[in-house]
N, C-alpha and C positions, 0 to 999 in steps of 0.2 A: 502494499498498501505506499503510495506516496501523497504527500500532500501539496496541492497544487501552490505555487509562490506568491498567488495574489492572497491567499489567506495568510501566509506570512508575513506578507507586506501590511496586511490588513490590520494582523495581530502587533504588528511593530508600531503602525500610525497609531491604532487603538493606546497603548502602553505611554505612549509620548503625550498624548490630548489627554487620556485620565493625570498623570503627574502635572502637566499644566492646569488643568482646570482645579485639581486638589490645591494647587500652587496659588492658583486665582482666587479662590473661595474661602484662603486662609486656613485650609485644615491641613496642609502640609509647608513646609518652610522650604526653601530652594537647599538648606544646608542639610537637611534630612539623608541619610543613607537610604531609605528607602524612594525618593524623588530621582538620586543619582543612580539606585540600580533599575528604576523603572525607564530610565532614559536609557541607559547603556544597552539593556535588553533591547528597547524598542528599536535603537538605530543600528544596531545588528542586527535584527531581523529587516530591516528597509535595507541596510546595505546588499543583503542576499537576493533581497526581491530587486533592487536595483541592477545588482550585475548579471542577475538571469535577463532580464531585459535589457541589457545593454544599455543603461540610463548611467553614462558617467558621471555626469555632473551631480546627480542625486547618489552614487555610490561615493563621491569624494566629501559631499558636505554630510552625507551620515557616517561616512569613517570618520572624519574629524569631531563629531559629535559624539560619536562612540568612545573614543580615546579621552575625549576632556572628560568625560560621565565615568570611563573606566576611573583616570585617575582621582575624581571624587571620591568612587567608590573607596581605593584603594587606601586615600588619605583619611576617610571617614573610619574604617577599620581599623587603621593604626591609632586614632585619637580614642577609638570607641574602647578598643580593648586596655585602656590605660583608666575607664572611667570604673569608680568603686562598684564593688559584684552587690552592693545592696541596691542598686537601682533594678526595678524589673530585667527581664529579657528583653520585652519590646522597647520599654521606655530608654533603656540603654541607647537603643538605635536610632531615637524620634528626637534626642537633644542636639 
């Protein structure tokens, strides 16, 4: 069974848009790990979609988006690993 690229691209766009909307309505902050992770995953899916469709400007845009988001994820992991264990498992990643 293969998944059509349009479904992967749609999932990627949906993840990025969901992160954007949650940021705009102040449910999430752009500093949250979940925001960065959702952007990274969404852009990786969109890179694949653009590559399959030979949409090279789209691939370049989303590759840069993925790199920046992944850098933020790594930074968040390093920062949050040093937080006290007294924070709950979810709260630790949302500050």
